[in-house]
N, CA, C and O of each residue as an XYZ file, in Angstrom:
588
protein
N     -14.348      8.297     -8.321
C     -12.961      7.908     -8.377
C     -12.858      6.485     -8.922
O     -13.699      5.632     -8.639
N     -11.824      6.254     -9.698
C     -11.541      4.940    -10.260
C     -10.185      4.487     -9.742
O      -9.227      5.259     -9.704
N     -10.122      3.227     -9.346
C      -8.836      2.612     -8.997
C      -8.621      1.485     -9.985
O      -9.493      0.635    -10.168
N      -7.466      1.477    -10.619
C      -7.195      0.499    -11.664
C      -5.729      0.092    -11.619
O      -4.894      0.754    -11.004
N      -5.443     -1.028    -12.297
C      -4.060     -1.451    -12.450
C      -3.334     -0.443    -13.348
O      -3.903      0.045    -14.324
N      -2.098     -0.139    -13.019
C      -1.292      0.724    -13.882
C      -1.052      0.014    -15.208
O      -0.979     -1.213    -15.271
N      -0.933      0.797    -16.247
C      -0.689      0.286    -17.591
C       0.561      0.954    -18.147
O       1.081      1.905    -17.564
N       1.034      0.448    -19.276
C       2.224      1.034    -19.898
C       2.063      2.523    -20.173
O       3.042      3.268    -20.122
N       0.854      2.963    -20.461
C       0.608      4.385    -20.722
C       0.884      5.255    -19.488
O       1.049      6.468    -19.616
N       0.935      4.647    -18.292
C       1.184      5.373    -17.040
C       2.664      5.477    -16.700
O       3.033      6.142    -15.733
N       3.506      4.831    -17.480
C       4.926      4.733    -17.145
C       5.579      6.094    -16.921
O       6.218      6.297    -15.889
N       5.438      7.019    -17.848
C       6.092      8.327    -17.704
C       5.611      9.063    -16.461
O       6.403      9.695    -15.763
N       4.331      8.983    -16.191
C       3.767      9.629    -15.011
C       4.335      9.026    -13.726
O       4.721      9.750    -12.808
N       4.382      7.705    -13.671
C       4.923      7.044    -12.481
C       6.409      7.330    -12.314
O       6.876      7.532    -11.192
N       7.152      7.351    -13.402
C       8.585      7.679    -13.325
C       8.762      9.095    -12.780
O       9.682      9.354    -12.004
N       7.889      9.999    -13.182
C       7.954     11.387    -12.713
C       7.777     11.475    -11.195
O       8.485     12.230    -10.530
N       6.837     10.704    -10.652
C       6.498     10.816     -9.235
C       7.216      9.813     -8.328
O       7.600     10.167     -7.213
N       7.400      8.599     -8.772
C       7.958      7.549     -7.903
C       9.465      7.463     -8.123
O       9.944      6.705     -8.966
N      10.193      8.247     -7.356
C      11.647      8.285     -7.485
C      12.334      7.332     -6.507
O      13.548      7.420     -6.321
N      11.592      6.436     -5.887
C      12.165      5.511     -4.913
C      12.710      4.237     -5.536
O      13.475      3.514     -4.897
N      12.328      3.952     -6.773
C      12.836      2.760     -7.462
C      13.231      3.154     -8.883
O      12.880      4.229     -9.368
N      13.956      2.274     -9.525
C      14.432      2.557    -10.884
C      13.282      2.536    -11.888
O      12.231      1.942    -11.645
N      13.504      3.189    -13.006
C      12.521      3.176    -14.087
C      12.233      1.750    -14.535
O      11.088      1.401    -14.825
N      13.267      0.935    -14.588
C      13.112     -0.460    -15.004
C      12.229     -1.234    -14.020
O      11.411     -2.060    -14.428
N      12.397     -0.964    -12.737
C      11.578     -1.664    -11.746
C      10.124     -1.192    -11.804
O       9.208     -1.976    -11.556
N       9.910      0.075    -12.128
C       8.532      0.550    -12.321
C       7.905     -0.214    -13.485
O       6.760     -0.655    -13.393
N       8.644     -0.369    -14.570
C       8.142     -1.139    -15.722
C       7.783     -2.553    -15.298
O       6.716     -3.058    -15.646
N       8.679     -3.197    -14.541
C       8.427     -4.566    -14.077
C       7.196     -4.634    -13.177
O       6.412     -5.579    -13.269
N       7.023     -3.646    -12.316
C       5.865     -3.622    -11.421
C       4.567     -3.467    -12.203
O       3.549     -4.061    -11.848
N       4.604     -2.672    -13.267
C       3.418     -2.530    -14.120
C       3.094     -3.864    -14.781
O       1.935     -4.277    -14.818
N       4.112     -4.536    -15.299
C       3.900     -5.825    -15.971
C       3.315     -6.877    -15.030
O       2.538     -7.731    -15.459
N       3.687     -6.818    -13.740
C       3.204     -7.790    -12.755
C       1.878     -7.374    -12.107
O       1.379     -8.063    -11.218
N       1.304     -6.239    -12.556
C       0.091     -5.683    -11.933
C       0.303     -5.382    -10.455
O      -0.575     -5.643     -9.633
N       1.460     -4.838    -10.120
C       1.785     -4.510     -8.738
C       1.677     -3.012     -8.444
O       2.153     -2.550     -7.407
N       1.060     -2.259     -9.345
C       0.818     -0.836     -9.102
C      -0.644     -0.548     -9.413
O      -1.169     -0.948    -10.452
N      -1.293      0.163     -8.477
C      -2.663      0.609     -8.663
C      -2.664      2.129     -8.771
O      -1.940      2.815     -8.050
N      -3.472      2.637     -9.666
C      -3.601      4.075     -9.905
C      -4.978      4.523     -9.435
O      -5.978      3.857     -9.699
N      -5.024      5.656     -8.736
C      -6.297      6.288     -8.388
C      -6.429      7.534     -9.261
O      -5.511      8.350     -9.352
N      -7.591      7.660     -9.899
C      -7.810      8.820    -10.760
C      -9.291      9.181    -10.767
O     -10.158      8.377    -10.424
N      -9.538     10.405    -11.165
C     -10.904     10.876    -11.315
C     -10.940     11.770    -12.546
O     -10.151     12.707    -12.663
N     -11.848     11.481    -13.453
C     -11.926     12.219    -14.721
C     -10.563     12.269    -15.414
O     -10.133     13.315    -15.900
N      -9.904     11.129    -15.446
C      -8.576     10.990    -16.056
C      -7.503     11.832    -15.381
O      -6.430     12.033    -15.949
N      -7.777     12.324    -14.181
C      -6.793     13.107    -13.425
C      -6.113     12.195    -12.405
O      -6.776     11.643    -11.527
N      -4.807     12.038    -12.517
C      -4.006     11.206    -11.625
C      -4.043     11.779    -10.215
O      -3.762     12.960    -10.011
N      -4.392     10.934     -9.237
C      -4.520     11.376     -7.851
C      -3.504     10.714     -6.925
O      -3.118     11.297     -5.912
N      -3.071      9.507     -7.265
C      -2.127      8.806     -6.413
C      -1.939      7.373     -6.870
O      -2.520      6.942     -7.866
N      -1.114      6.636     -6.125
C      -0.837      5.253     -6.496
C      -0.418      4.431     -5.288
O      -0.002      4.962     -4.258
N      -0.539      3.136     -5.446
C      -0.066      2.153     -4.484
C       0.804      1.173     -5.257
O       0.437      0.711     -6.338
N       1.967      0.863     -4.684
C       2.871     -0.112     -5.288
C       3.227     -1.145     -4.226
O       3.491     -0.802     -3.074
N       3.232     -2.418     -4.628
C       3.595     -3.471     -3.684
C       4.527     -4.469     -4.354
O       4.698     -4.476     -5.573
N       5.111     -5.296     -3.533
C       5.936     -6.396     -3.988
C       5.698     -7.563     -3.035
O       4.837     -7.479     -2.159
N       6.438     -8.628     -3.192
C       6.279     -9.788     -2.312
C       7.492     -9.921     -1.398
O       8.622    -10.084     -1.859
N       7.238     -9.847     -0.099
C       8.257    -10.073      0.915
C       8.466    -11.580      1.028
O       7.497    -12.337      1.079
N       9.701    -12.015      1.065
C      10.025    -13.446      1.078
C       9.364    -14.175     -0.079
O       9.099    -15.373      0.019
N       9.094    -13.481     -1.163
C       8.476    -14.048     -2.359
C       7.097    -14.640     -2.099
O       6.590    -15.402     -2.923
N       6.477    -14.299     -0.954
C       5.198    -14.934     -0.647
C       4.195    -14.058      0.110
O       3.023    -14.423      0.208
N       4.626    -12.919      0.644
C       3.727    -12.076      1.442
C       3.654    -10.689      0.797
O       4.677    -10.012      0.688
N       2.473    -10.256      0.370
C       2.355     -8.914     -0.216
C       2.810     -7.841      0.777
O       2.359     -7.793      1.921
N       3.702     -6.997      0.308
C       4.251     -5.905      1.108
C       4.018     -4.605      0.349
O       4.561     -4.411     -0.738
N       3.209     -3.713      0.922
C       2.945     -2.415      0.300
C       4.177     -1.532      0.475
O       4.481     -1.076      1.577
N       4.879     -1.300     -0.629
C       6.095     -0.501     -0.594
C       5.814      0.999     -0.667
O       6.553      1.805     -0.101
N       4.750      1.363     -1.359
C       4.498      2.784     -1.600
C       3.005      3.042     -1.666
O       2.276      2.382     -2.406
N       2.570      4.001     -0.893
C       1.219      4.540     -1.001
C       1.393      6.047     -1.010
O       1.930      6.623     -0.064
N       0.942      6.681     -2.073
C       1.140      8.125     -2.170
C      -0.081      8.759     -2.831
O      -0.524      8.334     -3.897
N      -0.609      9.780     -2.175
C      -1.695     10.578     -2.720
C      -1.139     11.983     -2.929
O      -0.556     12.569     -2.017
N      -1.322     12.518     -4.130
C      -0.838     13.865     -4.421
C      -1.450     14.858     -3.439
O      -2.608     14.730     -3.043
N      -0.663     15.833     -3.062
C      -1.041     16.757     -1.998
C      -2.418     17.392     -2.197
O      -3.173     17.534     -1.235
N      -2.752     17.772     -3.413
C      -4.038     18.422     -3.681
C      -5.238     17.521     -3.399
O      -6.362     18.010     -3.282
N      -5.012     16.213     -3.288
C      -6.108     15.267     -3.120
C      -6.156     14.639     -1.732
O      -7.001     13.784     -1.467
N      -5.275     15.048     -0.864
C      -5.233     14.454      0.478
C      -6.426     14.885      1.314
O      -7.026     15.936      1.086
N      -6.755     14.034      2.299
C      -7.858     14.343      3.204
C      -9.229     13.964      2.669
O     -10.244     14.327      3.263
N      -9.275     13.240      1.554
C     -10.549     12.831      0.957
C     -10.806     11.333      1.093
O     -11.812     10.835      0.589
N      -9.917     10.613      1.763
C     -10.094      9.168      1.916
C      -9.583      8.359      0.738
O      -9.866      7.165      0.633
N      -8.836      8.996     -0.146
C      -8.333      8.304     -1.333
C      -7.336      7.222     -0.956
O      -7.406      6.107     -1.473
N      -6.412      7.536     -0.065
C      -5.428      6.536      0.375
C      -6.114      5.318      0.964
O      -5.749      4.182      0.660
N      -7.096      5.554      1.797
C      -7.860      4.452      2.409
C      -8.525      3.596      1.330
O      -8.494      2.368      1.403
N      -9.119      4.241      0.339
C      -9.801      3.503     -0.724
C      -8.824      2.676     -1.558
O      -9.139      1.556     -1.961
N      -7.650      3.224     -1.814
C      -6.655      2.457     -2.574
C      -6.206      1.241     -1.777
O      -6.075      0.149     -2.329
N      -5.970      1.427     -0.479
C      -5.538      0.305      0.361
C      -6.616     -0.762      0.415
O      -6.311     -1.949      0.295
N      -7.855     -0.373      0.591
C      -8.951     -1.349      0.641
C      -9.053     -2.095     -0.689
O      -9.265     -3.307     -0.702
N      -8.908     -1.392     -1.791
C      -8.915     -2.033     -3.107
C      -7.802     -3.080     -3.184
O      -8.033     -4.202     -3.633
N      -6.589     -2.709     -2.742
C      -5.448     -3.627     -2.731
C      -5.728     -4.830     -1.837
O      -5.473     -5.969     -2.231
N      -6.250     -4.584     -0.636
C      -6.557     -5.681      0.286
C      -7.553     -6.660     -0.332
O      -7.381     -7.874     -0.227
N      -8.576     -6.139     -0.967
C      -9.565     -7.006     -1.609
C      -8.924     -7.832     -2.726
O      -9.224     -9.015     -2.885
N      -8.053     -7.206     -3.484
C      -7.351     -7.931     -4.540
C      -6.453     -9.020     -3.945
O      -6.370    -10.117     -4.498
N      -5.792     -8.738     -2.845
C      -4.922     -9.728     -2.199
C      -5.754    -10.873     -1.620
O      -5.337    -12.030     -1.677
N      -6.922    -10.562     -1.066
C      -7.830    -11.618     -0.583
C      -8.265    -12.499     -1.748
O      -8.290    -13.724     -1.635
N      -8.609    -11.862     -2.871
C      -9.035    -12.603     -4.057
C      -7.931    -13.552     -4.525
O      -8.213    -14.640     -5.028
N      -6.684    -13.137     -4.357
C      -5.550    -13.979     -4.736
C      -5.162    -14.954     -3.618
O      -4.178    -15.683     -3.735
N      -5.942    -14.957     -2.540
C      -5.808    -15.905     -1.425
C      -4.577    -15.707     -0.558
O      -4.069    -16.663      0.028
N      -4.103    -14.496     -0.473
C      -3.031    -14.205      0.480
C      -3.649    -14.097      1.860
O      -4.755    -13.577      2.010
N      -2.944    -14.585      2.869
C      -3.466    -14.613      4.235
C      -2.970    -13.444      5.088
O      -3.619    -13.072      6.066
N      -1.825    -12.866      4.722
C      -1.204    -11.817      5.516
C      -0.696    -10.723      4.590
O      -0.201    -10.996      3.496
N      -0.825     -9.478      5.043
C      -0.287     -8.340      4.311
C       0.688     -7.591      5.210
O       0.541     -7.576      6.432
N       1.675     -6.978      4.593
C       2.664     -6.205      5.331
C       2.832     -4.828      4.709
O       2.584     -4.631      3.520
N       3.255     -3.885      5.531
C       3.698     -2.576      5.076
C       4.590     -1.991      6.157
O       4.808     -2.614      7.196
N       5.101     -0.802      5.913
C       5.944     -0.161      6.923
C       5.871      1.352      6.766
O       5.456      1.868      5.729
N       6.277      2.037      7.805
C       6.423      3.492      7.777
C       7.413      3.887      8.861
O       7.616      3.150      9.826
N       8.016      5.030      8.700
C       8.936      5.497      9.727
C       8.145      5.912     10.958
O       7.031      6.427     10.855
N       8.735      5.680     12.117
C       8.047      5.940     13.383
C       7.693      7.412     13.563
O       6.779      7.738     14.320
N       8.400      8.296     12.883
C       8.120      9.728     13.026
C       7.108     10.237     11.995
O       6.885     11.444     11.895
N       6.497      9.333     11.232
C       5.500      9.719     10.241
C       4.095      9.455     10.763
O       3.865      8.494     11.497
N       3.170     10.307     10.380
C       1.787     10.165     10.807
C       1.130      8.914     10.228
O       0.123      8.446     10.758
N       1.682      8.374      9.157
C       1.079      7.224      8.470
C       0.828      6.043      9.399
O      -0.075      5.246      9.145
N       1.606      5.913     10.466
C       1.385      4.781     11.375
C      -0.041      4.793     11.918
O      -0.637      3.729     12.086
N      -0.596      5.958     12.193
C      -1.962      6.056     12.714
C      -2.973      5.640     11.645
O      -3.992      5.019     11.950
N      -2.685      5.982     10.410
C      -3.510      5.573      9.265
C      -3.602      4.051      9.203
O      -4.691      3.499      9.048
N      -2.468      3.377      9.322
C      -2.461      1.912      9.244
C      -3.153      1.275     10.443
O      -3.849      0.271     10.293
N      -2.971      1.850     11.639
C      -3.688      1.328     12.804
C      -5.194      1.398     12.580
O      -5.912      0.451     12.897
N      -5.675      2.513     12.037
C      -7.116      2.676     11.792
C      -7.636      1.660     10.782
O      -8.810      1.292     10.822
N      -6.778      1.207      9.883
C      -7.185      0.218      8.886
C      -7.031     -1.219      9.384
O      -7.229     -2.165      8.622
N      -6.681     -1.385     10.655
C      -6.616     -2.721     11.235
C      -5.251     -3.384     11.202
O      -5.136     -4.571     11.509
N      -4.225     -2.649     10.840
C      -2.869     -3.202     10.856
C      -2.329     -3.115     12.273
O      -2.720     -2.245     13.051
N      -1.426     -4.029     12.594
C      -0.789     -3.994     13.904
C       0.719     -3.942     13.729
O       1.277     -4.544     12.812
N       1.366     -3.212     14.624
C       2.826     -3.122     14.599
C       3.396     -4.467     15.037
O       3.002     -5.008     16.070
N       4.322     -5.000     14.252
C       4.885     -6.315     14.556
C       6.406     -6.285     14.688
O       7.032     -7.334     14.840
N       6.996     -5.115     14.631
C       8.444     -5.010     14.772
C       8.975     -3.825     14.016
O       8.227     -2.941     13.600
N      10.267     -3.820     13.847
C      10.875     -2.726     13.120
C      12.382     -2.818     13.127
O      12.958     -3.780     13.635
N      13.013     -1.813     12.560
C      14.468     -1.777     12.486
C      14.927     -0.356     12.188
O      14.134      0.502     11.802
N      16.211     -0.127     12.373
C      16.825      1.151     12.057
C      18.009      0.876     11.143
O      18.841      0.016     11.431
N      18.079      1.616     10.037
C      19.226      1.527      9.134
C      20.054      2.788      9.270
O      19.589      3.879      8.939
N      21.267      2.647      9.752
C      22.134      3.811      9.914
C      21.487      4.864     10.781
O      21.014      4.570     11.879
N      21.464      6.090     10.292
C      20.889      7.191     11.058
C      19.442      7.491     10.665
O      18.864      8.469     11.141
N      18.852      6.658      9.800
C      17.452      6.852      9.422
C      16.552      6.636     10.630
O      16.923      5.919     11.559
N      15.365      7.253     10.624
C      14.405      6.998     11.702
C      14.010      5.514     11.747
O      14.138      4.792     10.759
N      13.536      5.090     12.893
C      13.084      3.721     13.098
C      11.961      3.398     12.120
O      11.000      4.159     12.008
N      12.071      2.285     11.418
C      11.065      1.837     10.455
C      10.160      0.813     11.144
O      10.626     -0.239     11.580
N       8.867      1.127     11.239
C       7.898      0.239     11.873
C       7.297     -0.680     10.817
O       6.928     -0.229      9.733
N       7.201     -1.966     11.132
C       6.589     -2.950     10.243
C       5.179     -3.233     10.753
O       4.965     -3.425     11.950
N       4.224     -3.256      9.826
C       2.823     -3.508     10.154
C       2.333     -4.742      9.416
O       2.755     -5.025      8.295
N       1.437     -5.468     10.065
C       0.871     -6.682      9.493
C      -0.643     -6.649      9.644
O      -1.181     -6.080     10.595
N      -1.316     -7.273      8.681
C      -2.766     -7.425      8.775
C      -3.131     -8.807      8.266
O      -2.696     -9.220      7.191
N      -3.929     -9.516      9.045
C      -4.385    -10.844      8.661
C      -5.609    -10.719      7.762
O      -6.515     -9.930      8.028
N      -5.620    -11.505      6.702
C      -6.748    -11.510      5.783
C      -7.674    -12.697      6.013
O      -8.629    -12.888      5.260
N      -7.408    -13.492      7.038
C      -8.224    -14.683      7.278
C      -9.560    -14.304      7.908
O      -9.641    -13.334      8.662
N     -10.589    -15.054      7.607
C     -11.931    -14.837      8.143
C     -11.917    -14.867      9.670
O     -12.569    -14.052     10.322
N     -11.176    -15.804     10.225
C     -11.150    -15.950     11.681
C     -10.636    -14.676     12.338
O     -11.183    -14.225     13.345
N      -9.594    -14.106     11.773
C      -9.026    -12.886     12.343
C      -9.999    -11.726     12.217
O     -10.113    -10.913     13.134
N     -10.705    -11.638     11.087
C     -11.682    -10.563     10.910
C     -12.798    -10.691     11.934
O     -13.200     -9.693     12.534
N     -13.311    -11.910     12.147
C     -14.372    -12.127     13.116
C     -13.908    -11.815     14.525
O     -14.644    -11.209     15.304
N     -12.692    -12.226     14.859
C     -12.138    -11.954     16.187
C     -12.043    -10.445     16.407
O     -12.363     -9.949     17.487
N     -11.600     -9.718     15.378
C     -11.486     -8.266     15.468
C     -12.838     -7.624     15.719
O     -12.929     -6.664     16.484
N     -13.903     -8.140     15.085
C     -15.236     -7.578     15.296
C     -15.711     -7.843     16.717
O     -16.323     -6.974     17.337
N     -15.436     -9.033     17.239
C     -15.833     -9.352     18.610
C     -15.105     -8.453     19.578
O     -15.709     -7.959     20.530
N     -13.815     -8.224     19.361
C     -13.033     -7.405     20.264
C     -13.468     -5.939     20.262
O     -13.167     -5.208     21.206
N     -14.172     -5.500     19.216
C     -14.627     -4.116     19.146
C     -15.903     -3.890     19.929
O     -16.263     -2.745     20.204
N     -16.604     -4.976     20.300
C     -17.879     -4.837     21.014
C     -17.696     -4.348     22.429
O     -18.675     -4.181     23.156
């Protein structure tokens, strides 16, 4: 499997699958290197899209693995790739969210994220916010706590 930054050649594919944002915003996300593509033998498997919360904290807006490829650890690998890239860019904290009625919350807990709050918009399910520290001290503390 290869994980890479999305390119202009991926635009039509991303527009087809990512209906949560406008086509123009997908273009902007590609230009900013804010979308990662997972593929194998040139076969599109999924993507991760992020933006900056408060213009300073990476927030994973979208993680999606096509149904035929689920259960293989692809989502985990894309997230780890993103985390490593965010560490390389010296970000100290990462954020994401999922609805409380979605199984994804367990996925994020397993990856070391912690629930830090949430909100409800109208009649939508409660949206849980997750945070993960990228600092060395936090990683070491987490390892000690696992002993």
